[in-house]
BAFI-278012 format. One line per 4 residues: for each residue z, x, y of N, C-alpha, C. Coordinates in Angstrom, 1 decimal. Atoms other than C-alpha are relative to their C-alpha. Example, Ala and Ser with C-alpha at 12.3 -4.5 7.8 and 13.67 -1.06 7.14 Angstrom:
2
0.0 0.9 -1.2 7.8 12.3 -4.5 0.0 0.9 1.2 | 0.0 -0.9 -1.1 7.1 13.7 -1.1 0.8 -0.8 1.1
***
This chain:
286
0.1 -0.1 1.5 -3.5 -26.3 -27.5 1.3 0.6 -0.6 | -1.2 -0.4 0.6 -0.4 -26.0 -29.7 -0.4 0.8 -1.2 | 0.4 -0.9 1.1 -1.2 -23.0 -31.8 1.0 0.2 -1.0 | -1.1 0.0 1.0 2.2 -23.0 -33.5 -0.2 -1.1 -1.0
0.3 1.1 0.9 1.3 -26.4 -34.9 -1.2 0.3 -0.9 | 1.2 -0.4 0.8 -2.1 -25.1 -36.0 0.4 1.0 -1.1 | -0.4 -1.0 1.0 -0.4 -22.2 -37.8 0.8 -0.7 -1.1 | -0.7 0.7 1.0 2.0 -24.5 -39.5 -0.9 -0.8 -1.0
1.0 0.8 0.8 -0.9 -26.7 -40.7 -0.7 1.0 -1.0 | 0.7 -1.0 0.8 -2.7 -23.6 -42.0 0.9 0.5 -1.2 | -0.9 -0.5 1.0 0.4 -22.4 -43.9 0.2 -1.1 -1.1 | -0.1 1.1 0.9 0.5 -25.8 -45.6 -1.2 -0.2 -0.9
1.2 0.1 0.7 -3.0 -25.4 -46.9 0.1 0.7 -1.4 | 0.0 -0.6 1.4 -4.0 -24.3 -50.4 -0.3 1.5 0.0 | 0.5 -1.4 0.0 -5.5 -21.0 -49.3 0.9 0.9 0.8 | -0.7 -1.0 -0.8 -3.8 -17.8 -48.2 -0.7 0.3 1.3
0.6 -0.4 -1.2 -4.4 -16.6 -44.7 -0.2 1.5 0.0 | 0.2 -1.5 -0.1 -6.0 -13.1 -44.4 0.0 0.2 1.5 | -0.3 -0.2 -1.5 -4.7 -11.9 -41.0 -0.1 1.4 0.4 | 0.1 -1.4 -0.4 -5.9 -8.8 -39.3 0.9 0.3 1.2
-0.7 -0.5 -1.2 -3.9 -6.8 -36.8 -1.0 0.3 1.1 | 0.7 -0.3 -1.2 -5.2 -6.5 -33.2 0.9 0.7 0.9 | -0.8 -0.8 -0.9 -4.0 -4.3 -30.4 -0.3 -0.2 1.5 | 0.3 0.2 -1.4 -5.6 -5.5 -27.2 -1.0 -1.2 0.0
0.8 1.1 -0.1 -7.7 -8.4 -25.9 -1.4 0.2 -0.6 | 1.3 -0.2 0.5 -11.0 -6.8 -26.9 0.0 -0.1 -1.5 | -0.1 0.1 1.5 -10.0 -6.3 -30.5 0.3 -1.4 -0.5 | -0.3 1.4 0.4 -8.6 -9.8 -30.6 -1.3 -0.9 0.1
1.2 0.7 -0.1 -11.9 -11.2 -29.4 -1.0 0.3 -1.1 | 0.9 -0.4 1.1 -13.9 -9.3 -32.0 0.4 -0.7 -1.3 | -0.4 0.6 1.3 -11.8 -10.6 -34.9 0.0 -1.5 0.1 | 0.2 1.4 -0.1 -11.7 -14.1 -33.5 -1.4 -0.4 -0.2
1.5 0.3 0.1 -15.5 -14.1 -33.1 -0.5 0.2 -1.4 | 0.4 -0.2 1.4 -15.7 -12.9 -36.7 0.5 -1.1 -0.9 | -0.4 1.2 0.8 -14.1 -16.1 -37.9 1.4 0.0 -0.5 | -1.3 0.1 0.5 -10.5 -15.2 -38.6 0.9 -1.0 0.7
-0.7 1.1 -0.6 -8.2 -18.2 -38.0 1.3 0.3 0.6 | -1.3 -0.4 -0.5 -5.0 -16.3 -37.3 -0.1 1.5 0.3 | -0.1 -1.5 -0.3 -4.4 -12.8 -35.7 1.4 0.4 0.2 | -1.4 -0.6 0.0 -1.4 -10.5 -35.5 0.0 1.2 1.0
-0.3 -1.2 -0.8 0.0 -8.0 -33.0 1.3 0.6 -0.6 | -1.1 -0.6 0.6 2.4 -5.4 -34.4 0.5 1.2 0.9 | -0.6 -1.1 -0.8 4.8 -2.8 -33.0 -0.7 1.4 -0.2 | 0.7 -1.3 0.3 2.9 0.1 -34.6 -1.2 0.1 0.9
1.2 -0.1 -0.8 -0.4 -0.7 -32.9 0.2 -0.1 1.4 | -0.3 0.1 -1.4 1.1 -1.7 -29.6 0.7 1.2 0.5 | -0.6 -1.2 -0.4 3.2 1.4 -29.5 -1.1 1.1 0.3 | 1.1 -1.0 -0.1 0.1 3.5 -30.0 -0.9 -0.3 1.1
1.1 0.3 -1.0 -2.3 1.6 -27.7 0.6 -0.2 1.4 | -0.7 0.1 -1.3 0.3 1.0 -24.9 0.5 1.3 0.5 | -0.7 -1.2 -0.4 2.2 4.2 -24.9 -0.5 1.3 -0.6 | 0.5 -1.2 0.7 0.4 6.6 -27.2 1.1 0.7 -0.8
-1.1 -0.5 0.8 3.5 7.0 -29.3 0.1 -0.7 -1.4 | -0.1 0.6 1.3 4.5 6.3 -32.9 1.0 -1.2 0.1 | -0.9 1.1 0.1 6.4 3.2 -34.0 1.4 0.4 -0.4 | -1.4 -0.5 0.3 9.9 4.5 -33.7 1.0 -0.6 1.0
-0.9 0.7 -0.9 11.5 2.0 -31.3 -0.1 0.3 1.5 | 0.2 -0.3 -1.4 10.1 3.2 -28.0 -0.6 -1.1 0.8 | 0.6 1.2 -0.7 8.2 0.0 -27.1 1.1 -1.0 0.3 | -1.1 0.9 -0.4 10.4 -2.3 -25.1 -0.5 -1.4 -0.2
0.4 1.4 0.1 10.5 -6.1 -25.3 -1.0 -0.4 1.1 | 0.9 0.4 -1.1 8.9 -6.5 -21.9 -1.4 0.5 -0.1 | 1.4 -0.6 0.3 6.0 -4.1 -22.8 -0.7 -0.8 -1.1 | 0.6 0.8 1.2 5.5 -6.0 -26.1 -0.5 -1.3 0.5
0.3 1.3 -0.5 5.5 -9.4 -24.4 -1.2 0.1 0.9 | 1.1 -0.1 -0.9 3.1 -8.2 -21.7 -1.3 0.2 -0.7 | 1.3 -0.2 0.8 0.5 -7.0 -24.2 -0.3 -1.2 -0.8 | 0.3 1.2 0.7 0.9 -10.1 -26.3 -0.5 -1.1 0.9
0.5 1.0 -0.9 0.4 -12.3 -23.3 -1.5 0.3 0.3 | 1.4 -0.3 -0.2 -2.9 -10.5 -22.6 -0.9 -0.4 -1.2 | 0.7 0.5 1.1 -4.0 -11.3 -26.1 -0.1 -1.5 -0.1 | 0.1 1.4 0.1 -3.0 -14.9 -26.2 -0.8 -0.7 1.1
0.8 0.6 -1.1 -4.7 -15.6 -22.9 -1.5 0.2 -0.2 | 1.4 -0.3 0.3 -7.9 -14.3 -24.4 -0.6 -0.8 -1.2 | 0.5 0.6 1.2 -8.1 -16.1 -27.7 0.5 -1.5 -0.1 | -0.3 1.4 0.2 -7.9 -19.7 -29.0 0.7 -0.2 -1.3
-0.6 0.2 1.3 -6.5 -19.1 -32.5 1.4 0.5 0.1 | -1.4 -0.3 0.0 -2.8 -18.7 -33.4 0.2 1.6 -0.1 | -0.4 -1.4 0.1 -1.2 -15.3 -32.9 1.4 0.1 -0.5 | -1.3 -0.4 0.5 1.7 -13.9 -34.9 0.4 1.3 0.6
-0.4 -1.2 -0.8 3.6 -11.4 -32.9 1.3 0.7 -0.7 | -1.1 -0.8 0.6 5.9 -8.7 -34.4 1.0 0.3 1.2 | -1.0 -0.2 -1.0 9.1 -8.8 -32.3 1.1 0.9 -0.4 | -0.9 -1.1 0.4 10.8 -5.9 -34.1 1.4 -0.7 -0.4
-1.4 0.5 0.4 14.6 -6.6 -34.3 0.4 -1.1 0.9 | -0.4 1.0 -1.0 14.6 -9.2 -31.5 0.6 0.6 1.2 | -0.4 -0.8 -1.1 15.7 -6.4 -29.2 1.5 -0.2 0.4 | -1.5 0.0 -0.2 19.5 -6.8 -29.6 0.7 -1.0 -0.9
-0.8 1.0 0.7 22.0 -9.4 -30.7 -0.6 -1.4 0.0 | 0.6 1.3 0.0 21.5 -13.1 -31.3 -0.3 -0.6 1.4 | 0.3 0.5 -1.4 21.6 -13.8 -27.5 -1.3 0.7 0.5 | 1.3 -0.7 -0.3 18.8 -11.2 -27.0 -1.1 -0.6 -0.8
1.0 0.7 0.8 16.9 -12.9 -29.8 -0.4 -1.3 0.6 | 0.4 1.3 -0.7 17.1 -16.2 -28.0 -0.9 0.2 1.1 | 0.9 -0.3 -1.1 15.5 -14.7 -24.9 -1.3 0.5 -0.5 | 1.2 -0.5 0.6 12.9 -12.9 -27.0 -0.9 -1.2 -0.5
0.8 1.2 0.5 11.9 -16.2 -28.7 -0.5 -0.8 1.2 | 0.4 0.8 -1.1 11.8 -18.0 -25.4 -1.2 0.6 0.7 | 1.1 -0.8 -0.6 9.5 -15.3 -23.9 -1.2 -0.2 -0.8 | 1.2 0.2 0.9 7.2 -15.6 -26.9 -0.6 -1.4 0.1
0.5 1.4 -0.1 7.0 -19.4 -26.6 -0.7 -0.1 1.4 | 0.6 0.1 -1.4 6.2 -19.0 -22.8 -1.4 0.6 0.0 | 1.3 -0.7 -0.1 3.2 -16.7 -23.5 -0.9 -0.5 -1.1 | 0.9 0.6 0.9 1.8 -18.9 -26.3 -0.1 0.6 -1.4
0.0 -0.6 1.4 2.8 -17.0 -29.5 0.2 -1.2 -0.9 | -0.2 1.0 1.0 2.5 -19.1 -32.6 1.0 0.3 -1.1 | -0.9 -0.4 1.0 4.7 -17.2 -34.9 0.6 1.4 0.3 | -0.6 -1.3 -0.3 7.1 -14.2 -34.7 0.6 0.5 -1.3
-0.7 -0.7 1.0 8.5 -11.6 -37.1 1.2 0.6 0.5 | -1.2 -0.6 -0.4 12.1 -10.6 -36.8 0.6 0.8 -1.3 | -0.4 -0.9 1.1 13.4 -7.7 -39.0 1.5 0.4 0.1 | -1.4 -0.4 0.1 16.8 -6.4 -40.1 0.3 1.5 0.2
-0.3 -1.4 -0.3 16.5 -2.8 -39.1 1.0 0.2 1.1 | -0.8 -0.4 -1.2 19.0 -1.1 -36.9 -0.9 0.6 1.1 | 0.8 -0.6 -1.1 17.8 0.1 -33.5 0.5 1.4 0.3 | 1.5 0.2 -0.1 15.9 2.2 -32.9 -0.6 -0.1 -1.4
0.7 0.3 1.2 13.7 0.9 -35.6 -1.2 0.9 -0.2 | 1.2 -0.8 0.3 10.8 2.6 -37.4 -1.0 -0.9 -0.7 | 1.0 0.7 0.9 7.6 1.5 -39.0 0.5 -0.2 -1.4 | -0.5 0.3 1.3 8.4 -0.2 -42.3 -0.4 0.9 -1.1
0.4 -0.9 1.1 6.5 2.4 -44.3 0.3 1.4 0.3 | -0.5 -1.4 -0.3 8.2 5.4 -42.7 1.3 0.2 -0.7 | -1.3 -0.4 0.6 11.2 7.2 -44.1 1.1 -0.1 1.1 | -1.1 -0.1 -1.0 14.7 7.2 -42.5 0.4 -1.3 0.6
-0.4 1.3 -0.6 15.2 3.5 -41.8 1.4 -0.3 -0.4 | -1.3 0.5 0.4 18.6 1.9 -41.7 -0.1 -1.5 0.4 | 0.0 1.5 -0.2 19.4 -1.9 -41.7 1.4 -0.4 0.4 | -1.3 0.6 -0.4 22.1 -4.1 -40.2 0.4 -0.8 -1.3
-0.5 0.8 1.1 24.2 -6.3 -42.5 -0.8 -1.3 -0.1 | 0.7 1.3 0.2 22.8 -9.4 -44.0 0.6 -1.1 0.9 | -0.6 1.0 -0.8 25.3 -11.5 -42.1 -0.5 0.1 1.4 | 0.6 -0.1 -1.3 24.1 -10.1 -38.8 -1.4 -0.5 0.1
1.4 0.5 -0.1 20.5 -10.8 -39.6 -0.1 -1.5 -0.1 | 0.0 1.5 0.1 21.3 -14.3 -40.7 0.3 -0.6 1.4 | -0.4 0.5 -1.3 22.9 -14.9 -37.3 -1.2 0.1 1.0 | 1.2 -0.1 -0.8 19.7 -13.6 -35.6 -1.0 -1.0 -0.3
1.0 1.0 0.4 17.5 -15.9 -37.6 0.4 -1.4 0.4 | -0.5 1.3 -0.5 19.7 -18.9 -36.8 -0.1 -0.1 1.5 | 0.2 0.0 -1.5 19.6 -17.9 -33.1 -1.5 -0.3 0.3 | 1.4 0.2 -0.2 15.8 -17.8 -33.4 -0.4 -1.5 -0.2
0.2 1.4 0.3 15.7 -21.3 -35.0 0.5 -0.9 1.1 | -0.5 0.8 -1.2 17.9 -22.6 -32.2 -0.9 0.1 1.2 | 0.8 -0.3 -1.2 15.8 -21.0 -29.5 -1.4 -0.7 0.0 | 1.3 0.6 0.0 12.5 -22.4 -30.7 0.0 -1.5 0.4
-0.1 1.4 -0.4 13.7 -26.0 -30.1 -1.1 -0.8 -0.8 | 1.1 0.8 0.6 10.8 -28.4 -30.7 -1.4 0.6 0.2 | 1.3 -0.7 -0.3 8.1 -25.8 -30.1 -0.9 0.2 -1.2 | 0.8 -0.2 1.2 6.9 -25.5 -33.7 -0.2 1.5 -0.3
0.1 -1.4 0.2 7.2 -21.7 -33.5 0.3 0.4 -1.4 | -0.2 -0.4 1.4 6.9 -20.2 -37.0 0.8 1.3 0.0 | -0.9 -1.2 0.0 9.8 -17.8 -37.7 -0.2 0.7 -1.4 | 0.2 -0.8 1.2 9.1 -15.0 -40.2 1.1 1.0 -0.1
-1.1 -0.9 0.2 12.2 -13.2 -41.5 -0.4 1.1 -0.9 | 0.3 -1.2 0.8 11.7 -9.7 -42.6 1.2 0.8 -0.4 | -1.1 -0.9 0.4 14.0 -7.4 -44.6 -0.6 1.4 -0.4 | 0.4 -1.4 0.4 13.6 -3.6 -44.9 0.9 0.6 -1.0
-1.0 -0.5 0.9 16.4 -3.3 -47.4 -0.5 0.5 -1.3 | 0.5 -0.6 1.2 14.1 -2.4 -50.3 0.1 1.5 0.1 | -0.1 -1.5 -0.2 14.0 1.1 -48.8 1.4 0.5 0.2 | -1.3 -0.5 -0.3 17.6 1.4 -47.7 1.0 -0.3 -1.1
-1.0 0.4 1.0 19.4 -0.3 -50.5 -0.6 -0.1 -1.4 | 0.6 0.1 1.3 17.5 -1.6 -53.6 -0.9 -1.2 0.0 | 0.9 1.1 0.1 14.9 -4.1 -54.7 0.8 -1.3 -0.2 | -0.9 1.2 0.3 17.7 -6.5 -55.9 0.6 -0.4 1.4
-0.6 0.4 -1.3 19.3 -6.4 -52.4 -1.1 -0.6 0.9 | 1.1 0.6 -0.8 15.9 -7.2 -50.8 -0.2 -1.4 -0.5 | 0.2 1.3 0.5 15.5 -10.2 -53.1 1.2 -0.9 0.5 | -1.2 0.7 -0.4 19.1 -11.3 -52.3 -0.2 -0.4 1.5
0.1 0.2 -1.5 18.4 -11.0 -48.5 -1.1 -1.1 0.2 | 1.1 1.0 -0.1 15.1 -12.9 -48.9 0.4 -1.4 -0.2 | -0.4 1.3 0.4 16.7 -15.8 -50.6 1.0 -0.6 1.1 | -0.9 0.5 -1.0 19.5 -16.0 -48.0 -0.6 -0.3 1.3
0.7 0.3 -1.2 17.2 -15.8 -45.1 -0.8 -1.3 0.0 | 0.7 1.3 0.2 15.2 -18.7 -46.5 0.9 -1.1 0.3 | -1.0 1.1 -0.2 18.3 -20.8 -46.5 0.5 0.0 1.5 | -0.4 -0.1 -1.4 19.0 -19.7 -42.9 -1.0 -0.6 1.0
0.9 0.7 -0.8 16.0 -21.5 -41.6 -1.4 0.7 0.3 | 1.3 -0.7 -0.2 13.1 -19.0 -41.7 -1.1 -0.8 -0.7 | 1.2 0.7 0.6 9.7 -20.5 -42.4 -0.7 0.8 -1.0 | 0.7 -1.0 0.9 8.3 -17.4 -44.1 0.9 1.2 -0.3
-0.8 -1.2 0.3 9.9 -14.5 -45.9 -0.9 1.2 -0.2 | 0.7 -1.2 0.0 8.7 -11.0 -45.6 0.9 1.2 -0.5 | -0.7 -1.1 0.6 10.1 -8.3 -47.9 -0.9 1.2 0.2 | 0.9 -1.1 -0.4 8.7 -5.1 -46.4 0.0 1.1 -1.1
0.2 -1.2 0.8 7.2 -2.3 -48.5 0.4 -0.1 -1.5 | -0.2 -0.1 1.5 7.5 -3.3 -52.2 -0.8 1.1 -0.5 | 0.6 -1.3 0.4 6.6 -0.2 -54.1 -0.8 0.0 -1.3 | 0.7 0.1 1.2 4.9 -1.5 -57.2 -0.6 -1.4 -0.2
0.6 1.3 0.3 2.7 -4.3 -58.5 1.1 -0.9 -0.6 | -1.1 0.8 0.6 5.7 -5.4 -60.6 0.9 -0.6 1.1 | -0.9 0.5 -1.1 7.8 -5.8 -57.4 -0.7 -1.1 0.7 | 0.7 1.1 -0.7 5.1 -7.8 -55.7 0.0 -1.3 -0.8
-0.1 1.2 0.8 5.0 -10.2 -58.6 1.4 -0.6 -0.1 | -1.4 0.5 0.1 8.8 -10.4 -58.9 0.4 -0.7 1.3 | -0.3 0.7 -1.2 9.0 -11.4 -55.2 -0.5 -1.4 0.0 | 0.6 1.3 0.1 6.6 -14.2 -55.8 0.7 -0.9 -0.9
-0.7 0.8 0.9 8.6 -15.4 -58.7 1.4 -0.4 0.4 | -1.4 0.2 -0.4 12.1 -15.1 -57.2 0.2 -0.8 1.3 | -0.2 0.7 -1.3 11.5 -16.5 -53.7 -1.0 -1.2 0.1 | 0.8 1.2 0.0 10.2 -20.0 -53.3 -0.7 -0.3 1.3
0.5 0.2 -1.3 9.5 -19.9 -49.6 -1.4 0.6 0.1 | 1.3 -0.7 -0.2 6.0 -19.0 -48.3 0.3 1.5 0.3 | -0.2 -1.4 -0.1 5.6 -15.2 -48.3 -1.0 0.7 0.8 | 1.0 -0.9 -0.7 4.0 -12.5 -46.2 0.0 1.3 -0.7
0.1 -1.3 0.6 2.7 -9.3 -47.7 -0.8 0.9 1.0 | 0.4 -0.9 -1.0 2.0 -6.3 -45.5 -0.8 1.2 -0.6 | 0.9 -1.0 0.7 -1.0 -4.1 -46.7 -0.5 1.0 1.0 | 0.3 -1.1 -0.9 -1.2 -0.8 -45.0 -0.8 1.1 -0.7
0.8 -1.1 0.7 -3.9 1.8 -45.9 0.9 1.3 0.1 | -0.9 -1.2 0.1 -1.9 4.8 -47.1 1.5 -0.3 0.0 | -1.5 0.4 0.0 1.4 2.9 -47.1 0.6 -0.1 -1.4 | -0.7 0.0 1.2 3.9 2.3 -49.8 -0.4 -1.2 -1.0
0.3 1.2 0.8 2.6 -1.1 -51.1 -1.4 0.0 -0.6 | 1.3 0.2 0.6 -0.1 -1.4 -53.7 -0.6 -1.4 0.2 | 0.6 1.3 -0.3 -2.5 -4.3 -53.6 -0.4 -0.7 -1.3 | 0.5 0.9 1.0 -3.4 -7.2 -55.9 -1.2 -0.7 0.5
1.1 0.8 -0.5 -6.4 -9.4 -55.8 0.5 -1.2 0.8 | -0.4 1.1 -0.9 -6.3 -12.1 -53.2 0.3 -1.3 -0.8 | -0.3 1.2 0.8 -6.4 -14.8 -55.9 1.4 0.1 -0.6 | -1.3 -0.1 0.6 -3.3 -13.4 -57.6 1.1 -0.1 1.1
-1.0 0.1 -1.1 -1.4 -13.0 -54.3 0.2 -1.4 0.4 | 0.0 1.4 -0.4 -2.3 -16.6 -53.5 0.8 -0.8 -1.0 | -0.7 0.7 1.1 -1.0 -17.8 -56.9 1.5 0.3 0.0 | -1.4 -0.4 0.0 2.3 -15.9 -56.3 0.7 -0.6 1.3
-0.6 0.6 -1.2 2.9 -17.7 -52.9 -0.1 0.8 1.2 | 0.2 -0.8 -1.2 1.8 -15.1 -50.5 -1.0 -0.7 0.9 | 0.9 0.8 -0.9 0.5 -17.3 -47.7 -0.6 0.8 1.1 | 0.5 -0.9 -1.1 0.0 -14.5 -45.2 -0.3 1.4 -0.6
0.4 -1.3 0.5 -1.9 -11.4 -46.4 -0.4 0.8 1.3 | 0.1 -0.7 -1.3 -1.6 -9.0 -43.4 -0.6 1.4 -0.2 | 0.6 -1.4 -0.2 -3.8 -6.0 -42.6 0.3 0.4 1.4 | -0.5 -0.3 -1.4 -1.8 -4.8 -39.6 -0.6 1.1 0.7
0.4 -1.2 -0.6 -3.2 -1.4 -39.0 -1.5 0.4 -0.1 | 1.4 -0.3 0.3 -6.8 -1.5 -40.2 -0.8 0.2 1.2 | 0.8 -0.1 -1.2 -8.3 -2.1 -36.8 0.3 1.2 0.9 | -0.3 -1.1 -0.9 -6.4 0.5 -34.9 -0.3 1.4 -0.7
0.5 -1.2 0.7 -7.1 3.1 -37.7 -1.5 0.2 0.2 | 1.5 0.0 -0.1 -10.8 2.2 -37.5 -0.4 0.5 1.5 | 0.3 -0.3 -1.4 -10.7 2.5 -33.7 0.3 1.5 0.3 | -0.4 -1.4 -0.2 -8.9 5.9 -33.7 -1.0 0.9 -0.7
1.0 -0.9 0.8 -11.3 7.3 -36.4 -1.3 0.0 0.8 | 1.3 0.0 -0.7 -14.4 6.2 -34.5 0.1 0.8 1.3 | -0.1 -0.8 -1.3 -13.1 7.7 -31.2 0.1 1.5 -0.4 | 0.0 -1.4 0.4 -12.3 11.0 -33.0 -1.4 0.5 -0.4
1.4 -0.4 0.4 -15.8 11.1 -34.5 -0.9 0.2 1.2 | 0.8 -0.1 -1.3 -17.4 10.5 -31.1 0.5 1.2 0.8 | -0.4 -1.1 -0.8 -15.2 13.0 -29.4 -0.5 1.4 -0.6 | 0.5 -1.2 0.7 -16.1 15.7 -32.0 -1.5 0.2 0.3
1.5 -0.1 -0.2 -19.8 14.9 -31.6 -0.3 0.5 1.4 | 0.3 -0.4 -1.4 -19.8 15.1 -27.8 0.5 1.4 0.3 | -0.5 -1.3 -0.3 -17.7 18.2 -27.7 -0.9 1.1 -0.6 | 0.9 -1.0 0.7 -20.0 20.0 -30.2 -1.4 0.1 0.5
1.4 0.1 -0.4 -23.3 18.8 -28.8 -0.2 -0.2 1.5 | 0.2 0.3 -1.4 -22.7 17.9 -25.2 -0.7 -1.3 0.3 | 0.7 1.2 -0.2 -24.4 14.6 -25.7 0.3 -1.0 -1.1 | -0.1 1.0 1.1 -24.3 11.3 -27.6 -1.2 -0.2 -0.8
1.2 0.1 0.8 -27.8 11.8 -28.8 0.2 0.4 -1.5 | -0.2 -0.3 1.4 -27.9 11.6 -32.6 1.3 -0.7 -0.5 | -1.2 0.8 0.4 -24.6 9.6 -32.7 -0.4 -1.4 0.0 | 0.5 1.4 0.0 -25.6 6.2 -33.9 1.0 -1.1 -0.3
-1.0 1.0 0.3 -22.3 4.5 -34.6 0.6 -0.6 1.3 | -0.4 0.6 -1.3 -22.2 2.8 -31.2 -0.7 -1.3 0.2 | 0.7 1.2 -0.4 -22.9 -0.7 -30.0 -1.0 0.3 1.2 | 0.9 -0.2 -1.1 -25.8 -1.0 -27.6 0.7 -0.7 1.2
-0.5 0.6 -1.2 -25.1 -1.9 -24.0 -0.1 -1.5 0.0 | 0.2 1.5 0.1 -26.6 -5.4 -24.7 1.0 -0.6 -0.9 | -0.9 0.5 1.0 -24.5 -5.9 -27.8 1.5 -0.1 0.6 | -1.4 0.0 -0.5 -21.3 -5.0 -25.9 0.2 -1.1 1.0
-0.1 1.1 -0.9 -22.1 -7.6 -23.3 0.4 -1.3 -0.7 | -0.4 1.2 0.8 -21.7 -10.2 -26.1 1.4 0.1 -0.4 | -1.5 -0.1 0.4 -18.3 -8.8 -27.1 0.9 -0.5 1.1 | -0.9 0.5 -1.1 -16.9 -9.5 -23.6 -0.5 -1.3 0.6
0.5 1.3 -0.3 -18.9 -12.7 -23.3 -0.5 -0.1 1.5 | 0.5 0.0 -1.4 -20.8 -11.8 -20.1 -0.8 -1.2 0.3 | 0.8 1.2 -0.3 -23.1 -14.8 -20.4 0.9 -1.1 0.5 | -0.9 1.0 -0.5 -20.1 -17.1 -19.9 0.2 0.1 1.5
-0.3 -0.2 -1.4 -19.5 -15.5 -16.5 -1.3 -0.1 0.8 | 1.3 0.2 -0.7 -23.2 -15.5 -15.6 -0.2 -1.5 0.2 | 0.2 1.5 -0.1 -23.2 -19.3 -16.3 0.9 -0.5 1.1 | -0.9 0.5 -1.0 -20.1 -19.8 -14.1 -0.5 0.4 1.4
0.5 -0.5 -1.2 -21.7 -17.7 -11.4 -1.1 -0.9 0.5 | 1.1 0.9 -0.3 -24.8 -19.9 -11.5 0.5 -1.3 0.4 | -0.6 1.3 -0.3 -22.7 -23.0 -11.4 0.6 -0.1 1.3 | -0.8 0.1 -1.2 -20.5 -22.2 -8.5 -0.5 0.8 1.2
0.4 -0.9 -1.0 -22.2 -19.5 -6.5 -1.5 -0.1 0.4 | 1.5 0.1 -0.3 -25.9 -20.6 -6.5 -0.2 -0.8 1.2
***
């Protein structure tokens, strides 16, 4: 299945894609089973779930690819993978792109932060020059060949320079061959609207609970050209909150009795598709 082609077809449709972030195969299965046509893995969630650390450039390319591979091998829908800065210069970007294609990624995000990078909604970021980032995007376009991989060019220059600089970079990155433009962390409704008016390419907006970016209605975002409406951290925030609540309950009571926010044993069997393996067992081992 060519999930990159599927993603391209979805981006050409009339409707925006609401894309949730996932951080492991189980969370990916849950969101796929809920009907989402595209999923996302990001450096923030993978840093936390793989290493238990914040998104400050500690996750390596090989660790990222390994986790992404586990997700793509579990799902049938396209996956957009955050590949941070591409992990080096244009030559490193070429290898990163090739590794993504090899593990079945449908689209990648490449940003213009300096290394070590940080979460786009954190303070203290720095960025490389526009010229350097253009060369990285051109390298990614070269490396994808005929694979249909969707390349999403991200700029963090709104925080480091100015909104005008972010618009300038977005327009230049579009001309460099990027399929989608992602201006990270606009800080007002007016900026969100201005991005939609100034940049003609398909756009991605990154909506983080407690982050720097306000939200608009889905219909208005759609009308402004935001084809990908990303909720990258909602699932891992929900996961962490649920585990904290459970930990507090067990620590204070010594039991799970009275704690009702749990799946049943039977319901969890459905999450991991136990019946599929029972059927295979019956077919080949009976």
